[in-house]
C-alpha angles and dihedrals in degrees: 000000000000099000104133093213092050092049091048090051091051090054097045105032100072090067090049097058094107091049091048089051090056093047091048092050090051092049094048093053092059093081088054089059093044090055100039103035102019091045090214095317100124094196093051091043093052090048090052090048091051091050091046095052096042088050090048090052093047094046094049106040101007099245120139139154115213135169125254112247114256132186089249089064089073098034093113091056092049092051091049098048092044090052091048090050090051089053090051096259107109113188120229128188095267091053090045092059092051092046091051094050096044095043089052089052088047090057091044095053098030129245095255092050092048092053091050094045089049091057088053091049092049091049101045110015119094092015127128090267095045105025098163144013093268092058091046092051093045089057092046091048094055101043091086089052091052091050091048094053096035122248096243094049091045090053090055098046100029096095087055088067092043092055091049088073089077095056114116093212106026096163093055090050091052093048092049102044108023092077095057119124096187137012126230126193095262092051092048091050091051092050094046090052089059100034114027094194089069088075090068093054128084119228094266094053093043092049090048091052091050094046091049087059088061093049104039135034111266095232091054091053092050093048091047089060091046090052090048088057087050090053089052089051090052090049092242132134127202089254095057120109089230091058091051090047092053090051092047093048089055092051096046117114132178125232091276094053095255117141120255104214134174094282091054091047089058092048093048090048089054090053090048090053090046092052091047091051089050090053095242108173102181107045093172092056092047091049089051092050093045089057090047092053090046089055090050088057091047091054092049095246090119120038109156110108091221105079096205092052092046093053095044099043111019102037098059090051092049092048089054094046102040139035104240115188122197110226131191118288089027094289118146135216118204132197105201101194125167087214104068092190089065097050106034108029119104122252094021134130123225143170127221108206131197133189121252122188121216117191115205144129116281124206127216090246094063108030096090091053091049092050092047091051090050096244098112127049119254088241088072088076089058090051091055092043107030119184091207135016115212121220098000116176117212144133115277123175090347094307132100111244135177117207145120115286126197123213090246089057091047093050090050095051118118099178107100093205091054092046091051092049093051100035097091091044095055097033107028115184093206135023111205128223099008116176108231118191121213128184107224128187102251091173135013117193145182113209112211116169112298093346134073125203107215132197120192108195092196091067093053090045090056092047091052091049094049093045095058099079092041092054096048094043088046088055088053093055093041092053089056091048090053088059092047092255127127104217101192089161099083088111093061092042089053090054097047094044093046094046095049091046092046089055090052087048098056104022116118088226089075097035115134097024115139117248091250088067105025099051095050089049090053092049092046090050091053090047093051095044092054092043093055092048090050095044094059096065088039091059091045090051094047100044106027103026092236108157115253094223093062093040096048092047090054091044088054091058092046093049096047094047093042091053089044091056095042092056100036099043114112099172099070103014106220111162103344121120099227092197090070125084093222131044114276139117126260117275118274114254115259088247089059096051125094110248118243122235092243097050107038095066109018095165110090092215093050092046093054090045092053094051091044090053091049091051091047092051092050091050091046092051090049092051091048094049092047097038097120092050091046091053089054094045122013090204089074089074090070096075097054090047091051090050090052092049091048091052090051095046092042092053092048091047094049091047090048090048092053093090098139094048094238103110112097137190090264082093090067091047089050093054092046090049092052093053093042092052091046090048092047094051098041106029108034134073091233091054091048091051092047092052091045092053089050093050098044120352093186093054090045092053091047088053091056099260119140106241093188093051092050092048091054092043093050094049092045094051091042090054091046092055091048090051089050090053089052097051093044088057092048097042096040103036120008102034093207140039126255133182113272090002100149095055100198100329090134092054092047086055089066090058092047091051091049091048090051091048088234090292109139093213093049087054089080093063094040092051092046089053091051093045091045093053091053094044096046092045093082096055090045090056092051100043100037100026089234121154116244087241087083091071090051089052090050091050092049092050091049091053091047093051092046092050092044098035090161087083092056092045091052096046096045097035094243116165118254115275116269122234089257092053091048090050092050091050093050110116106181142010089232136238094311091078 
């Protein structure tokens, strides 16, 4: 076939198989949303899918496209409040808030349901039987219990629970008799002696009553019978619509999780009637706009207490002065700029900044820079150079005195002991716990017409942070795959490495070490712990033939339960922090924690200098390593310079992205680890031998390579990388170790390695995808009301399509994999060893 596009696709598409697998997984999950959320309505389902995926994108990398607020967006509210004013019911802000809340609940429950529930409330609420909301809710709470037991059976056995109130030792009775499976005459006699009503029950009913005591709380059973009697008094059965309505009213909750009881049903019904009288056709749209106007009041855009006046007079002025962006769920984002041309003009970029406070110690060497850059308050200069010290204690004329001392008095002192006592007070080297204020870019936008493209750096920061352990653990699994070994034990290696490193991080043995010594020791400990746990199944594989899959699975169980015991044990106490109410270790020392990008270099000038130096060194190394080629052709100097510039710009961008203060220098370790693993596999003799053993162990042995040694080496290095991933997560994020903390991270690493096709450099994108799915999942749940199980389905489909890539190749017309591609995707030499 000579079609140029088709030929180009055949050349390019094989490298796109992982991306096509992700796209296919996303497409296949759309029908799930159409069925579950759209309830068969294809249009509604597709709308939900669109909301879900745009929220996933925003939550993972921070990109979103939202409309600019216009006056028409609140037109329905203006029409409504003007109509209400004409009918003599002007709407103020307090009424607006109530209308917004109740109209949202009206949409949530449904107008027809509200009308029906209100008839039930009017008929039964505030009657002799149900005098208040507590009585109404108690009945609604126990209807499900009555249905579960059965009303006829509960009528027969109910007095049994009533008479149990008189037992002196009810708990002992329940423990003794609730476990019975049959009843003999002696047992019946003993029960009847304690509870006379038992004599009226046959064996089946008596056994049911006793077994219910084992399954349900006694007080709930007794109250269920009391509420059944109340239903009888009301003339209701469990099959009546009114009974079901009372139960449903009790279970109703609004979007914030607050209960909607009978009082709220009345109030919502009043709003429903009011909207009907006003001729409102689209209640959902009006409810949405009411919430939007309420949020405009909350942000101070609208202030006039009369809602109609505020919308007509204040809103147009605000729309001219500010850029107001309409966000999902009727939230708003405002750029309050004094320069209106920046914030409201079309085709312009802008940045919405917010203040973030970092509390840390400040040294005398840096305080002037921090003040000059506007991060530290001017008063900090007075703290480093006080004019007077209050309540200073020092030796004067041979006696200890406590009094105020001025700087003039201090400068005039001759007594060396007094000078030494006051030196740190008048010339402190460090001021502790200083609040430094930084303006961070919370939102960057591009305003184009009626739409705004938004970028939220905090979302990308969180994705980067969450991707770090997946990438390093994925490298661990991929290194095993390269040697033809399926290391399914990364989970256990994570636990052992992290636990050993955590101990080094908080142990008093290492207390007082500077960060330059303590942090490397912690990382080395994690590396060694994981290496030992990986080496054991490697040795078993090499010298006994025991398959690594079975061994590593068992080692996972051992590691997880061992760590569980070490942390939970109280006799003896091993690693547990006994001052805590739940099992965990002590916090790692600050010197054992990975620094964060926002706290290591808090001076803007110093930060830029550090990244510039890093870029220069990278470029210099590139020039040195390529010097002979550069001498032959000067153009070869371009690539090292580009690498240096990229390092500088990348560092600046990552530091700029760290707006929430969560991104740590584990990111740098991750990048170094990727390139070291790639260098080891592709540029060293050991890496070549390891890959050869993985491709064909018989040929490797024939060539003089030690298969056993390479098996042990691969599993040891794989375990070491997994341990490194564990301690980076503990040292950079959690700060302490807990039982079962990693929750499947080691198993997710297998998926990341498969997605990256065992290529260390591809691991970055695979890990970012995994971290992005987990990060964006939360926003998707909120905006689209989608369960987090959807992300798990997407992940499972991605893994399936990567493992069975023939499906992707068939669907997307990708050529069959070459022998080289099949070899790179090979994950294990199989059960034959």
